C-alpha positions in Angstrom: 120.2 246.1 175.6 123.9 245.6 174.7 126.6 247.5 177.2 129.3 247.2 174.8 127.3 249.3 172.2 126.7 251.7 174.8 130.2 252.1 175.6 131.3 252.3 172.0 128.8 255.3 171.6 130.0 256.8 174.7 133.7 256.4 173.6 132.8 258.2 170.2 131.2 261.2 172.2 134.5 261.1 174.7 136.9 261.0 171.9 135.2 264.2 170.1 135.5 265.9 173.3 139.3 264.9 173.4 139.8 266.3 170.0 138.0 269.4 170.3 140.4 270.3 173.6 143.7 269.1 171.9 142.7 271.4 169.1 141.6 274.4 171.2 137.9 274.3 169.9 139.3 274.6 166.3 136.3 272.0 165.5 133.1 272.1 167.4 132.4 269.0 169.5 128.9 268.8 167.5 131.1 268.6 164.2 133.7 265.9 165.4 130.4 263.7 167.0 129.0 263.6 163.6 132.1 263.7 161.6 133.5 260.3 163.8 130.1 258.5 163.5 129.9 259.0 159.9 133.5 257.7 159.5 132.8 254.8 161.4 129.6 254.1 159.6 131.0 254.2 156.0 134.0 251.9 156.8 131.7 249.5 158.6 133.2 249.6 161.7 130.2 249.8 163.8 126.4 248.4 163.1 123.8 250.5 161.8 121.6 250.1 164.6 124.1 250.8 167.1 121.7 253.6 168.7 119.1 250.6 169.3 121.5 248.2 170.5 122.6 250.6 173.1 119.4 251.2 174.6 119.3 254.8 173.5 116.4 255.2 171.0 113.5 256.3 173.4 116.0 258.6 175.5 116.5 260.7 172.3 112.7 261.2 172.1 112.3 261.9 175.8 115.2 264.3 175.8 113.9 266.4 173.0 110.8 267.9 174.7 112.7 268.3 178.1 115.3 270.3 176.4 113.1 272.4 174.5 111.2 273.2 177.5 114.7 273.9 179.0 115.3 276.5 176.4 112.2 278.2 177.0 112.5 278.8 180.6 116.1 280.4 179.5 114.4 283.3 177.4 114.2 286.5 179.2 111.6 288.8 177.5 112.5 292.2 179.7 116.0 291.6 177.8 114.4 291.1 174.3 112.3 294.1 175.0 115.8 296.1 175.6 117.1 295.0 172.5 114.0 295.1 170.4 116.2 296.7 167.6 118.4 293.4 167.7 115.1 291.3 167.9 113.6 292.9 164.8 117.1 292.3 162.9 116.9 288.8 163.9 113.4 288.1 162.9 114.3 289.8 159.4 117.3 287.8 158.9 115.5 284.6 159.5 112.8 285.6 157.0 115.6 286.3 154.8 116.9 282.8 155.0 113.4 281.3 154.4 113.3 283.3 151.3 116.7 282.5 150.0 116.3 278.8 150.6 112.7 278.6 149.2 114.0 280.4 146.0 116.3 277.4 145.3 113.4 275.2 145.4 113.4 274.4 141.4 117.3 273.7 141.5 117.0 271.6 145.0 113.3 270.2 145.3 110.5 271.1 147.9 111.5 268.6 150.4 115.1 269.7 150.5 114.4 273.2 150.9 112.1 272.4 153.9 114.7 270.4 155.8 117.6 272.9 154.9 115.6 275.9 156.4 115.9 275.0 160.1 118.9 272.8 159.8 120.9 276.2 158.6 120.0 278.1 161.9 119.0 275.9 164.5 120.6 274.4 167.5 120.7 270.5 168.2 117.2 270.5 169.3 115.9 271.9 165.9 118.4 269.8 164.1 116.7 266.6 165.9 112.9 267.8 165.1 113.7 268.2 161.6 116.0 264.9 161.1 113.4 262.9 162.6 110.7 264.5 160.7 112.9 263.6 157.6 113.4 260.2 158.8 109.8 259.2 159.4 108.7 260.6 156.2 111.4 258.1 154.5 113.8 260.9 153.4 116.9 259.2 154.7 119.3 261.4 152.4 117.7 264.6 153.1 117.9 263.5 157.3 121.9 263.2 156.5 121.9 266.8 154.7 120.3 268.1 157.8 123.0 267.0 159.7 125.9 268.4 157.2 124.1 271.6 157.4 123.7 271.7 161.3 127.3 270.6 161.6 128.8 273.0 159.2 126.8 276.4 159.8 129.1 277.2 162.8 132.0 277.2 160.4 130.3 279.8 158.5 128.7 281.9 160.9 131.5 282.0 163.5 134.1 283.8 161.2 131.7 286.2 159.8 130.1 287.0 163.0 133.5 287.8 164.1 135.1 289.4 161.5 132.3 292.0 161.3 131.9 292.0 164.9 135.6 293.1 164.9 134.7 295.7 162.4 132.4 297.2 164.7 134.6 296.9 167.7 137.3 299.1 165.9 134.9 301.8 165.1 133.5 301.6 168.7 137.1 301.7 170.4 138.1 304.8 168.2 135.4 307.1 169.4 136.0 305.6 173.0 139.4 306.7 172.9 138.8 310.1 171.3 136.5 310.7 174.1 139.0 309.5 176.5 136.7 306.6 177.9 133.6 308.7 178.7 131.6 307.2 176.1 128.7 304.8 177.5 127.4 301.9 175.0 123.6 302.1 174.2 123.0 298.8 175.9 124.3 300.0 179.2 122.2 303.2 178.9 119.2 300.9 178.1 119.8 298.8 181.2 120.0 301.7 183.8 116.3 303.0 182.8 114.9 299.2 183.7 113.9 298.3 187.1 114.1 294.9 187.7 110.6 293.2 189.1 110.9 290.7 191.7 109.4 287.2 190.3 106.9 284.9 191.8 109.8 282.5 192.0 112.3 285.0 194.1 109.2 286.3 195.9 108.1 283.0 197.7 111.7 281.7 197.8 111.0 278.6 195.6 114.5 277.9 195.1 114.5 275.5 197.9 111.7 273.6 196.8 113.1 273.0 193.2 115.0 269.6 194.0 116.1 267.3 191.1 113.1 265.4 190.8 110.8 268.5 191.3 112.7 270.2 188.5 112.3 266.8 186.2 108.6 266.4 187.4 107.6 270.0 186.5 109.2 269.6 183.0 107.7 266.3 182.5 104.2 267.8 183.2 104.6 270.7 180.6 105.9 268.1 177.8 102.7 266.2 178.4 100.6 269.3 178.3 102.1 270.2 175.1 101.7 266.9 173.5 98.0 267.2 174.6 97.9 270.5 173.0 99.7 269.5 169.9 97.4 266.5 169.2 94.4 268.7 169.5 95.7 271.5 167.3 97.6 269.5 164.9 100.9 271.6 165.5 104.1 269.8 166.4 104.1 269.3 170.2 107.8 271.1 170.3 106.3 274.5 169.5 103.9 274.5 172.6 106.7 273.0 174.7 108.8 276.2 174.0 106.0 278.5 174.4 105.0 276.7 177.6 108.3 277.1 178.8 108.6 280.7 178.1 105.5 281.6 179.6 106.0 279.8 183.0 109.2 281.5 183.0 108.2 284.5 182.2 105.7 284.6 185.2 108.6 283.3 187.6 107.2 280.1 188.0 109.9 277.9 187.3 113.9 278.7 187.8 115.9 280.0 184.7 117.4 276.5 182.9 115.0 274.3 185.1 117.3 271.5 183.6 120.5 273.0 184.9 119.1 273.5 188.2 118.3 269.6 188.1 121.5 268.8 186.9 120.3 266.9 184.0 120.8 269.0 180.9 124.2 267.4 180.3 122.5 264.0 180.1 119.8 264.8 178.2 121.8 266.7 175.6 123.7 263.5 175.1 120.4 261.7 174.6 119.1 264.0 172.2 122.4 264.1 170.4 122.1 260.3 170.2 118.7 260.7 167.9 120.5 262.2 165.5 123.0 259.4 164.9 120.7 257.0 163.0 120.3 259.4 160.1 123.9 258.7 159.3 123.7 255.1 159.4 122.4 254.7 155.9 125.0 257.5 154.1 127.1 256.3 151.4 130.2 257.2 150.0 128.6 258.2 146.7 126.1 260.4 148.7 128.9 262.7 150.2 129.6 264.5 147.2 126.0 265.3 146.4 125.6 266.4 150.0 128.4 268.6 150.0 127.6 270.5 146.9 124.1 270.9 148.5 125.1 272.2 151.5 127.5 274.5 149.7 125.1 276.0 147.3 122.6 276.4 150.1 125.0 278.3 152.8 126.6 280.4 149.9 123.2 281.6 148.8 122.1 282.2 152.4 125.2 284.3 153.5 124.8 286.3 149.9 121.1 287.1 150.6 122.1 288.1 154.3 124.9 290.4 153.1 122.8 292.1 150.5 119.7 292.6 152.8 121.6 293.7 156.1 124.7 295.3 154.6 124.0 296.9 151.2 120.4 297.6 151.8 119.3 300.4 154.4 117.8 297.6 156.3 121.3 298.1 158.6 119.8 301.7 159.8 117.7 299.8 162.0 120.6 299.2 164.4 122.7 302.1 163.1 125.5 300.1 162.3 126.2 298.3 159.1 128.9 295.8 160.7 127.0 295.3 163.7 123.7 294.4 161.5 125.4 291.6 159.4 127.0 290.2 162.5 123.7 290.0 164.3 122.1 288.4 161.2 125.2 285.6 161.2 124.2 284.8 165.0 121.5 282.8 163.8 124.1 280.3 162.6 125.6 280.3 165.9 123.6 280.4 169.2 124.5 280.0 172.9 127.5 279.4 174.0 129.1 280.7 170.5 127.6 283.9 170.9 129.0 284.5 174.0 133.0 283.3 173.0 132.7 285.1 170.1 131.9 288.3 171.8 134.6 288.0 174.3 137.0 286.8 171.7 136.3 290.3 169.7 136.7 292.1 173.0 140.1 290.6 173.7 141.5 291.3 170.2 140.3 294.6 169.7 140.7 296.1 173.8 144.1 296.7 174.9 143.0 297.6 178.3 140.6 296.1 180.6 138.4 299.2 180.4 138.3 298.7 176.7 137.5 295.4 176.7 134.6 295.9 179.1 133.4 298.4 177.1 133.2 296.4 173.7 131.6 293.7 175.7 128.8 295.8 177.1 128.3 297.0 173.3 128.5 293.9 171.5 127.7 291.0 173.9 124.0 291.6 174.6 122.9 292.0 171.0 124.8 288.8 169.9 123.2 286.8 172.8 119.8 288.2 172.2 120.5 287.3 168.4 121.2 283.8 169.2 118.4 283.3 171.6 115.9 284.8 169.2 116.8 282.9 166.0 118.8 279.7 167.2 116.5 279.1 170.7 112.9 280.7 169.5 112.3 280.8 166.0 114.3 277.7 164.5 112.2 275.6 166.7 109.1 277.1 165.3 110.5 276.6 161.9 111.6 273.0 162.3 108.2 272.0 163.5 106.5 273.7 160.9 108.4 272.7 157.7 108.6 268.8 159.4 105.1 268.5 159.4 105.4 269.6 155.6 107.7 266.8 154.6 
């Protein structure tokens, strides 16, 4: 292990955060991390095996399973049931993305399509799964394409989710003002009908038992169980990790966000990011143009397909709003916390009083959050495991 290499890796991560703060979030930290490493590799300023020299190779593998289990413990089925219309739109939007990219196979090839599908909609865990699968298959250029799509999709999804969310908010606030503030959002009405059941975790006061090491130990146990099931079923273990996380959290056996409870999610997220970096090491200057063209083509087809299905066709009637329907579909490119931030941005731009802002948030925030969790946290991991095994 070379501590100088470790310092350089950490320095790049730190510099990316600094740039994000100085630009007031105009660039995502994900984009900046990958962009800085790409520049350093292209200019041969750092060795291609810097992650290995820094002793971080195994950390990425360990972090992946742990963080996917953590994602599962953040899923709340009660929220999804309450926003079932949103969940239906999410499933249809993911299916639309899959169909759109598969339709490009005659132009981009089967492997490129398989790598692109989860990369377009997934979070860092999904990108890690499909990138590692591409590298293991010897498809280094496609691994780089996955990272390009992963880094760029927020630049497409965030503006569109924001624009169409604002259009919906303007319509809502006009009705609100006409009714002199007496209109109640559907999401708030649905929430009043639900009675929250006490979970096992709450009933038996398990909170005090979930120390840092117990949280890590429980997570490690279920990751091991998932790998065991994966070996038997020949289904990628990450899918089973997610399922197990959702199940044990649903029955109240573990806290929400178990790695946040352990105060370990930040370090493990860093570890998972390091698993992405080697995919950039073999990228050449001549590859950049080709990767850029492919990424633009794929994103353009996906967005066009989503717009046709969820804005022009009557699919929007599921959610009863064209603007909101398309905004929800675009949340597959956001995920948390972007869905949270965009919803607040919409409320602050359209609302003129605190009451109006609160009204907009209650109408849009639950739908955007659920859309991000269902598509990015849940479905994208499944797709990454499926298409990664097909490379």
